[in-house]
C-alpha positions in Angstrom: 295.2 194.7 26.8 293.4 197.3 26.8 291.4 198.9 24.1 293.5 202.4 22.9 290.5 203.5 21.8 287.4 203.1 23.5 283.6 202.5 22.5 282.5 206.1 23.8 285.0 207.5 21.3 283.8 205.9 18.6 280.1 206.4 19.1 281.0 210.2 19.8 282.9 210.5 16.1 279.7 208.6 14.8 277.6 210.5 12.4 275.1 208.8 13.5 273.5 205.5 15.3 276.0 202.8 16.3 274.6 199.4 16.9 276.5 198.1 19.5 276.4 194.5 19.2 278.2 195.1 16.0 280.5 197.5 17.4 280.8 195.1 20.7 282.2 192.4 18.3 285.0 194.6 17.2 286.5 195.7 20.5 286.2 192.5 22.0 288.0 191.2 19.3 290.5 194.0 19.8 290.8 193.4 23.0 291.3 189.7 23.2 293.3 189.9 20.6 294.7 193.4 18.9 298.1 193.5 20.6 298.7 189.6 18.5 298.7 192.4 14.9 300.2 195.6 16.6 297.1 197.6 16.7 297.9 198.0 20.1 299.2 201.7 19.4 296.3 204.8 19.1 297.7 206.0 15.7 297.2 203.0 14.2 293.6 202.0 15.7 292.2 205.2 14.6 293.4 204.5 10.9 291.9 200.6 11.5 288.2 202.2 13.0 288.0 205.0 10.3 288.3 202.1 7.9 285.7 199.7 9.7 283.6 202.5 10.5 283.6 203.6 6.2 282.8 199.8 5.7 279.7 199.4 8.0 278.5 202.6 8.0 279.7 203.3 11.6 279.2 199.6 12.7 275.2 199.8 11.5 276.2 197.0 9.2 277.3 193.6 9.9 276.5 192.3 6.2 275.5 193.6 2.7 271.9 194.6 1.7 270.8 192.3 -0.8 268.5 193.0 -3.7 269.7 191.3 -5.7 271.4 194.4 -7.5 272.4 193.7 -10.7 275.8 193.6 -9.6 275.0 191.3 -7.1 273.0 189.2 -9.0 276.6 189.0 -11.3 278.1 187.5 -8.0 276.7 184.4 -8.7 278.8 183.5 -11.3 282.3 185.5 -10.0 285.1 183.1 -10.3 287.4 185.0 -9.9 285.9 185.8 -6.6 286.0 181.7 -6.2 282.0 181.5 -6.8 281.7 178.9 -9.5 280.7 179.6 -13.7 277.2 178.3 -12.7 274.1 180.0 -11.5 274.3 178.0 -8.5 273.6 180.6 -5.8 276.7 181.1 -4.5 276.6 184.9 -5.3 274.1 185.4 -2.4 275.7 182.6 0.0 279.1 184.2 -0.2 278.0 188.0 0.0 279.4 190.4 2.5 279.4 189.5 6.0 280.7 191.2 8.8 281.9 195.1 9.5 284.7 194.7 6.2 282.3 193.2 4.3 283.9 189.8 3.9 282.7 188.3 0.1 283.1 185.4 -1.9 283.9 182.0 -1.0 287.9 182.2 -1.9 287.7 184.9 0.4 285.5 182.6 3.3 288.0 179.8 2.8 291.0 182.4 2.9 289.9 183.6 6.0 289.1 179.9 7.6 292.8 179.2 6.5 293.6 182.3 8.4 292.5 181.7 11.7 293.7 177.5 11.6 297.0 179.2 11.0 296.9 181.2 14.0 295.3 178.0 16.2 292.1 180.0 17.0 289.7 176.5 15.6 287.3 178.2 12.8 284.3 176.7 12.0 283.0 175.7 9.1 282.6 179.0 7.4 282.9 177.4 3.3 279.3 175.6 4.4 278.0 178.2 6.8 279.0 181.6 6.2 276.7 182.9 8.9 279.0 181.8 11.7 281.3 184.4 10.4 278.8 187.1 11.6 279.0 185.5 15.3 281.5 186.4 18.3 284.6 186.0 17.8 284.4 185.4 14.3 282.9 189.1 13.4 285.7 191.2 15.0 288.0 188.8 13.8 287.7 189.5 9.9 288.7 193.2 10.2 292.2 191.9 12.1 292.6 189.4 9.3 292.3 192.3 6.1 294.5 194.3 8.3 297.0 191.7 8.6 297.1 189.8 5.5 297.4 193.9 3.5 300.2 194.9 5.7 298.3 198.0 6.3 300.5 199.1 9.5 303.2 200.0 8.0 300.9 202.4 6.2 298.8 203.3 9.1 302.9 204.1 11.0 302.9 206.5 7.6 299.7 208.2 7.9 299.2 207.0 5.3 294.9 207.1 4.7 295.3 206.5 0.4 297.4 203.5 0.6 295.0 202.2 3.3 292.3 202.6 1.5 293.9 200.7 -1.4 294.4 198.0 0.4 291.1 197.6 2.1 289.6 198.7 -0.5 291.3 197.9 -3.8 290.8 201.4 -5.0 289.3 204.8 -3.7 285.8 204.3 -3.1 284.6 206.3 -0.4 287.8 208.3 0.2 286.4 211.3 1.4 284.4 209.6 3.8 287.2 207.6 4.6 289.5 211.1 5.5 286.6 212.3 8.0 286.0 209.1 9.7 289.7 209.7 10.4 290.1 212.8 11.2 286.7 212.5 13.9 287.7 210.0 15.6 291.7 211.1 16.0 290.0 214.9 16.7 288.2 212.9 19.5 290.8 210.6 21.1 293.1 213.6 21.2 290.2 215.2 23.8 288.5 217.4 20.9 285.3 217.4 19.8 284.7 215.6 16.7 284.2 218.6 14.6 286.8 220.9 16.3 289.0 221.0 13.3 290.0 224.8 13.5 290.6 224.7 17.9 292.9 221.7 16.6 294.5 223.8 14.2 295.1 226.8 16.2 296.3 225.2 18.8 299.0 223.2 16.3 299.8 226.8 14.3 298.5 226.2 11.2 296.1 227.7 9.0 293.4 228.0 10.6 290.1 227.2 8.2 288.9 224.6 9.3 289.4 222.1 6.6 291.3 219.1 7.6 294.3 219.1 4.6 296.8 217.6 4.6 299.2 219.5 7.1 295.8 219.1 9.5 296.4 215.6 9.0 299.9 214.8 9.5 299.5 217.0 12.5 296.8 215.0 14.0 299.1 211.8 12.5 301.9 213.3 15.1 299.6 213.9 17.5 298.8 209.8 18.0 302.4 209.0 17.6 302.9 210.9 20.4 300.1 208.9 22.5 301.3 205.7 20.9 304.6 206.2 22.6 306.0 205.9 18.8 308.8 207.9 17.6 307.9 211.5 15.0 310.1 210.4 12.4 307.2 207.8 11.3 305.1 210.7 10.9 306.0 210.8 7.6 302.7 211.7 5.8 302.8 209.9 2.5 299.2 210.2 0.9 299.2 213.9 -0.3 302.3 214.8 0.9 302.7 218.6 1.9 306.3 218.9 0.7 308.2 222.4 0.3 308.5 223.6 -2.9 312.4 224.0 -4.7 313.8 225.5 -7.8 315.6 222.9 -9.5 317.9 224.7 -11.2 319.4 227.8 -8.4 318.7 231.2 -8.8 322.3 232.4 -9.7 323.1 229.3 -12.4 319.9 229.9 -14.0 320.5 234.0 -14.6 324.2 233.1 -16.0 323.1 230.5 -18.3 320.7 232.9 -19.5 323.0 235.8 -20.0 325.2 233.0 -22.2 322.2 232.5 -24.1 321.1 235.7 -25.3 324.4 236.7 -26.2 324.6 233.8 -28.7 321.0 234.7 -30.0 322.8 238.1 -30.5 325.5 237.2 -32.4 322.9 234.7 -34.3 320.5 237.2 -35.4 322.9 239.5 -37.0 324.4 237.2 -39.0 320.7 235.6 -40.3 318.4 238.3 -39.5 319.7 241.0 -41.7 318.9 239.2 -44.8 321.3 237.1 -45.6 319.3 234.4 -46.7 320.2 232.6 -50.2 317.9 235.0 -52.7 319.9 237.4 -51.5 323.1 236.7 -53.1 321.6 237.1 -56.7 323.3 239.8 -58.1 326.7 239.8 -56.1 330.1 240.1 -58.0 332.9 237.7 -57.2 334.4 239.9 -54.6 331.4 240.1 -53.0 330.8 236.9 -52.9 334.1 236.0 -51.2 333.2 238.7 -48.7 329.9 237.3 -47.2 331.6 233.6 -48.1 334.2 234.6 -45.8 331.8 236.3 -43.4 329.9 232.9 -43.3 333.1 230.5 -42.4 334.3 233.3 -39.2 330.5 232.1 -38.0 331.0 228.9 -38.6 333.8 228.3 -36.6 332.2 230.8 -34.1 329.8 228.9 -34.0 332.3 225.5 -32.7 333.3 228.0 -29.9 329.9 228.7 -28.8 329.1 225.2 -29.0 331.9 224.3 -26.2 330.8 227.4 -24.5 327.5 226.2 -24.1 328.1 222.5 -23.1 330.3 224.1 -20.0 327.1 226.2 -19.5 325.5 222.8 -19.3 327.6 220.8 -17.0 327.5 224.0 -14.7 323.9 223.3 -14.1 324.4 219.9 -13.8 326.6 220.7 -11.1 324.5 222.9 -9.7 321.9 220.7 -9.6 323.3 217.9 -8.3 325.2 220.2 -5.0 322.8 221.5 -4.0 
């Protein structure tokens, strides 16, 4: 297939020098295998490459820089990565390689099994993990990451947050991943990588130069158009832009407040004028009968108002569900 994003566009969107050999491995794999994984549409490829550009430092690195740092030293016994519990050098042997940083014996084995299942007949990556940095394997590792985590579904929604979690397991470097997406998207759409204001003006958005949720949603929609995909796929799920809506309609809220205020006034007439228990001291029996009669009347009135309030609540519920 013809890769919908060119090497020239990638270099134009990068913030620094690009390693031509590493980039070529990715482009060759996309050209040969991309359509098998649905990566023949611009809106998906831009998301895919933005993640890969972050992970690889704009394709400058295809292996982990080994110190070892304290964290890297702990890799040697990371049994969760498939390494042994012994200090036998597994950490360095299965350090991160390719632009997507394949790390740990279990992942090298999983990638090998995936290749076998696809009929690609891979070499023994577990015995010789350096081989993943040869072609076509170096370009296939990111494709394996992408497919095994089913990230096209999030790319179709423009959901950079969920794509990032699928690639990274969290949101490390999220701002940089967003920046790579915006820059590459603008270039693919025929603009400069920093032409956010120009794009916003063309789309009738607030021109502030900030590629926030609305701008990213518009970029996604524009890329969908290039892909020939339905704009119904343009639901921007990461940091969605939604119209704020009142939970209770204003007219209903006003009516309920009126009822509550009336009840409060009546209750205050009986409860706020010094009718505490202590106030009964000194009253004769005739006065007490009058007060008791008033209390009974208030209790009956309270029951009536209770029914009134219940009806008001039902009115609110009906109005909200029918809005």
